[in-house]
Each structure stands twice: as C-alpha cells, then as structure tokens.
N, C-alpha and C positions, 0 to 999 in steps of 0.2 A: 609527483610520484605516489605510489601506493602507500597508504597509511600516513600521508602528510598532514592530516587534520587531527591526528591523535594527540591528546594532551593527558599525561599521567601526573597526578598529584601524589608524589611518593610519601608525603606526610600521612596520607590516609590509608596506606597499604595494610597496616594492622587491622583497620576496620574492614577492609576488603577481605582479609583472611577470615574474620569472624562471619561476615556475610556469606562467604563461600561455603562455610561449614553448614549453615542453615539450608542453602540451596541444594547442596549435595545430598543432605539427608532427605529432603523432599523428593528429589529425583530418584534416590534409592528406594524410597517407599513406593513410588510408582513402578519402578523396575521389577520389584519383587512381588507386587500385587497388594501391598497393604493399603495403598490408595488405588482406586479403580479408574481405568480408562475405558470409555464406552465406544463401541463401534456402532454405526448406523447402516440401515439397508438402503442407503442413498449415497451417491458419490459426494464425498466431502474433500475439498481442497483447502489446505491451510496455508496462508502466506504470513510470514513473520520474520523476526530476526533475533539475534542474541544481544543486541545493543539497545540502548535507550534512544529511540527516535532517529529519523533522518536517513533511513536506508532506501527510501523510495517505494514504500508499501503501496500507497494509493495508485501511482501510475502502473504498477505491476498488476494490482487487482483489476484495474480498468482494462489492461491488456487481456486478461483472462475473460472479462465480461465481453469484450469485443469479439474475442475468438469463439465464444460459445453461444452468445445470445440469439443468433439466427438459427441455431441448431436445436437448442434445448431451452427450457424455462430456467433461468438463472436466479438464484437468490444470494445476496451478500449479507452476511451476518457479522456485525461489529459490536464491540463493547459500547460504543457511543461515548467516548471519552469527554468529560466535562459537560455532559448534557444536564439539563435541569430535571429531567424525568427519572423514574426508576422502573425496574422490571423490564418486561418485554414490550417493545413498541414497534409496530409496523409502519413504515413511512408511507404516507399518502400524499396526494398532490398538494394539499393544503397544510401539511405538517411543517412546523416552524423549525429553523435550525437549532434553536435552544432545546428542543425536545429530543433530538437524536444525535446532535454533535455535528461539527463542521464537515468532516470527511464523508459520513453517510449522507448528509444533506447534499454535498457536491455530487455524489454518485447518483442519487435519486434524480437530481435535476438534469444530469447528463444522459441518463439511461432510464427514461420513463417507463419502458416496457419490462423492467426487471423488478423483483422484489428486493427491498432494502429494509432490514430490520436490525434492531439493537437489543442486546441483552447481555448483562455481565455474566450470567450463567449460560454458557454456550450450549450445554446439553439441553437446558430448558428451551433455549431459543430454537434449536433444531427441532425439538418436539413440537413447538408451536408452528413452525413453518410447514412441517410435514403433516401435522394433525388438523390444523384449522382449515375449515372449508374454503376460505378465501385464498389460501396459499398451498393447498395440498396437491396442486399440479406441479410443484417444484420438482425439477429434475436433477439439479446439482446445486450444492451449497458451497460458497466460497467464504471461508473464515478469514476475516481481516485482523491481522495482528494477534495471532493465536498460537504462536510457537510454544509459549510457556503454559498455555491452557491445556494441560495434559489430561484433564477429565474427558476430553474428546480424543478419540484415536482416528485421525484423518486417513483417507485412502492415499492421498499424496500430501507430503509435508514439504513445503517450499521454504527454504531458508535464504533470506536476502543478506548479502554482505556488502557494505559500502566499500568501494575501491579505496576511498580516501581514509577509511577507518577500518582497515582489515582487522578482523577479530584475532588473528594470530599475533598481532602486535599490541593488543589492548589488554586492559586489566579489569577485574571485577569492580563493581560499584563499592564504595563511592570514589575510589582513587581513579578508576577509569569509567567506561560506560557499558561494560558487559553486565547483562542481567543474570547470567549463569556461566559456569566454567566452560572453557573451550570444548570440552568433551560433549557438550550439548549438541554440537553440530552433527554428531553421529546419528541423531534421530531423523535427520533430513533425508528425503528421497532425492530432492533436487536442490542444488546450491547455485544461486545466481550472484555473481559479482556485479554489482550495480554501479552506475555513474562512472563507467570507465571512460578515459579520454578516447576520442574518436581516432587519434593517431597512434594507438598502441601498436607496438612492434610484436612480431611473432615470439621473440625472446621474452617479452613481458608476460605474454599469456603462459608460456611454459614455466616461468619462474613462479607465478602465482599458483599454477596447477600443482607444482611440487610442494610449495609451501602450505597449501591447504590440507594436504595429506588426507585425502578422502578415501573411503572404502570403495571397492569395485562396484558395489550396488548403487553408489551415489553418482549422479550425473551433474557435471559442472558446466554452467553456461555463463556468458558474459553479455551484459547489456550496457547501452549508453543512452543518455537522454537526448531526445529530439524535440526541439521547441517549435511551436507553431507561430502563426502571426500574432502580434500584439492586438488584443481585443479591447476596445474602449469600454470601461466599466459603466459609463453613463451616456456619453454622446461622442460622435465623431466616427471616423472610419478606421478599419483595421490597418495596421502597419507591419511591414516586414522588418525583421530585426536588423537587416543590413541597411535599412533606411535611417538608422541612428547615426548621426554624424560624429566625427571625432571631437567636435567642439560642443556637442550636446551634453547637458548635465542630467544625470539620472538620480532620482531619489528612490532607492530600493527599499520598499516597505514590506517587511516580513515578520510573521509570527510563526516561524517554523524552527525545527530543531537544528538544521544545518544550512544556514544561508550562504556559507562560504563558497559552495559549489556554484551557486548562481552568480556570485561576484566574479569567479574565475571565468565563467562562460560569457559574461557580458563585457569583460575587459577588452576583447578584441575589437569591439565596436566603439568604445570610448573608455578612457581612463578616469573620466569625471563621474565617479560613483560615490554618492553619499548614502550610508546605510542608516536605516531606522529599524533596529532589531528589537522585537518583542519576544517574550517567552512563547514556546510552542503552544498552539491552541489558545492564544491570548484573546480574552474578551475585551474588545476596545471600549473605552470609557470616554465621556465628554472631555476629560482632561487630555486623553490621547489625541482626540480629534483636534483640539486646540493646538497641541504640539505639532501635529502634522501640517496644519494650515500655516503655522508660523515658520516651520522649517522650510516648507516649499516656497513661501513668499520671500524668504531671504536668499533664495538661490538665484544666480544670474541666468538669464535666458540665452539660448533656447534650453528648455528643460521639460522633463516628463517624470511621472511617477510610474514605477513598475511594481506590481505586486503579484502574488500567486493566486491560483484558483481557490485554494483553501482559505487564504486570508480574505479574499473577496467575499466569501460566504458570510464572514463575520463583520466585514466592513461595510458592505453594500446596504444602503438604507439607513445608515447611521445619520442622525441629525447633526447639523453644524458644520459639515464639510463646506469649505468655501467654493465659490463658483470657479475660481482658478483651479482648484484641486479637481473638482468634478469634470472639468473640461480637459484635464491632462493626465488622468489616471488610467493606466492600461493593465490588463491582465495578461500574464505570460503563460499560456497553456503548455503542458509538457506531456510527452508520451515516451515510451521506451522502445528501443530498437535493438534487436539481437545482433551480435557481432559474430565473425567467423562463419557466416552462413549457417548459423545454428537454429534459425527461426523455424524452419520446416520440421527439424528433429524435435524441438520443444512442442510445437503444435501437435504433432502426431502422438507424442507421449501423453499429452493432456486429453486430447479427443479420444484416443484409444482407451485410456482409463475410464473416462465417462461412459463410453459405449459399452465396455466390457462389464462395468459394475452398476449399470443403471438398473432400476427396478423392473423395467420391461423394455429394454432397448431392442432395436431391430434384430440384433444377433440373438438376444434372449428369446425374442418372439419366434424366430425361426426354429430354435431348439424346442420350444414348447409345442410348436406346430408339429414337429417331427414326433414328439412324444405322444401327442394326441392321436396321431395316425396309428400308433401302436397300442392305443386303448388306455393310455395313462393320462386322464384328463386332469388338468390343473385349473384351479379357480383363478379368475382374473383379479388383478390387484389394482388398487386405486393409485393415483399419482403416477401414471405411466409416462414413459419418455419415448419420443420418436425423433430421430434426426431428420429435421425438415430440410427440404431442398432450399438452397440459398436463393 
C-alpha cells in the first residue's frame, strides 16, 4: 500500500523541528527575494524530490532524454554526487566514472549523442553549457536532482514522490526522510507519483489525488516501473525475468537508497532472494568484492546475481570478482511507464514548453519572419533550436 516503506524515528522529532526552522528560513529568503533565483533564456526542466534518495529520478530523467533527444539537443546537468573531481566537468567518451559520478556516467554511456555535465553550482553549469563553444548548441537543459537548488528558476519543476514513501506521511530529517517541509511541493509544476503498483485500482488513484492536495496549476501524474531483460554484465545471453524459476536463488546486490521495491517486484518470480545492501552510491572496495564472492559461493544452485545499472557502473571492472560471479551477474534495466493513459498528456506538456520557450524554435522563427516582413529586423541568436523530423 502507499507509504508502506516509511519509517519514522520519533526520538529524533525535536531535531527535525530544529532542522525545519532552518529550511523554512532559507525558503522564505528565496520567496521574498533576499536570496536570488535566476532564470535563463533556454528551456530548463528540473527533476527532483522532497525526500532523500530513492524516488526514481534517473529513469525519469532518462524518459525525458528519450522524449526530446531526436527533436532537440539535450544536455543533462547533475551535481555529480560523490565524484572525485571539482567544479564543472563535461563528460567525454573517455571520462571515468570517478570524475562525474555513477548516474551521469550511466547516462552518458546510454545516450552518447547528448551532453552530460556536472557542477555543484547549477547556475555556473548552465552558463558553461550555453556559453562554451563545444556545447552552445544546447537546446534544453535537464537538471537532475535540483528541486532544492533554488538559485536556478526552472521553466518546469517536476517533483517526484515515491508511492511507497508518500511525502504526506513522512517527516523531516532526521526523524524521517523529508529534505524540506511538505509546503515545498507547492513549487512544483508537475508532480509524479512514482513506483506505483501496476494493479492500482481507480479508487487508489482518487485517494492519492485528494491526499496530495495540489493547486489547480499543478498537474498530477502516476508512473510505474517497467523492467527490461536481464543483461549479462560480463558474458552470456540476455534473460527474460520470467525465465527465473521458483527454485532459483537470487543474490540481489544493490547500493541504492530504496532496494525494497526491487525485492517486491522480484518476489513473484522466486521467494529465494538474499540481499546484499550497500549505502547509496557506495564505492566498492576489495573487501566488498571478497564478501560478494564468498556470499555467492555459499548459495545453493541454481543461482544468479542481479544488480542495478547504477551499481554496475561502480562494480564493473573491479578486480577480484570470481569467475563464478562474473558468469552469473546480471543487470536489471528499468524504465518508467505512465499510467491512466497519461503519457501523451505529459509528452505534450514537455514538448510544448520546450517549443514555446526555445531560444529560436520553429514557432519563434515564424514570429520573427513575420516581424521581418514588417520591417522590424531582429538579429540572429546563437544556440538555435529546431524540432527535427524523427
């Protein structure tokens, strides 16, 4: 059911109260203009959440990339959490994961024809993407995990809410997992309830819609996770999930914020699931590799290891993995699917925003052409956008 993964530590509620005072003051300073939010003359779409990790940001950012990449030049700007570098870094083909972080590295490897950059200062990152010669043809920027980065004022602010950790039932850090008070959801233009069960009933949708208590200007969507075929990390052939037998044993190897959802989704195939959970964005060590080898060796056959795309970016190439592990480790790719036939509505909203707010979209070009006929000549601008034919 909704909110079933929420755990509140009531002993820490006084600290949450103090934390909330600080966050409210910060938001108030932005609201009244003491702290400045910058707008940019390029479409900027922010994807983020109110909670710490685990709401499905990466697959939703990848959905936006797939939606837009054949129409415009897309750039994804991330903080680059736990990377070893500092400042602005533009991902190249030879860029190592340690320089940009696991999620940007995953995105660059999946979408070679987009720009992927990291910068803790998102305003500076946008300036670099739009100002540098090598990336100034950028048409739209997707900000990954930037809902709290209020120095940038995005054109569309997308808030992700985990169905299993609905923010309406959660509490502020450190007692709960909220980064800021529930009122922060009012900044969102689009709210997406993610990781919904595929068998949700119409009544379930209506209950959540009422409970979220959104404003009329906010659009609410629901998505569920859609898994692809298991991909061998080193060798072998792809496998369908339904090829997993009831007697097969799974070692679920994760370094993500919320592995519980994966366990729930894998249980229909087999109840024999052993978890090896590491902290989110965990950098694997030789000691970890030894533990993985020993854990898998001690499991009865038939057996496989399943890990995530993000974890594989940090695990792949590590020395010391046993041959047994290398021959049996699989990656479970995941995408998002819109529910209630909402996909077309969402796509039209995103594409319409990009088209309307581009630096020189087809529509803007038509308007400029009309002005030119009336003798009002406008100068051409660099970094133009054109919606290409698919």
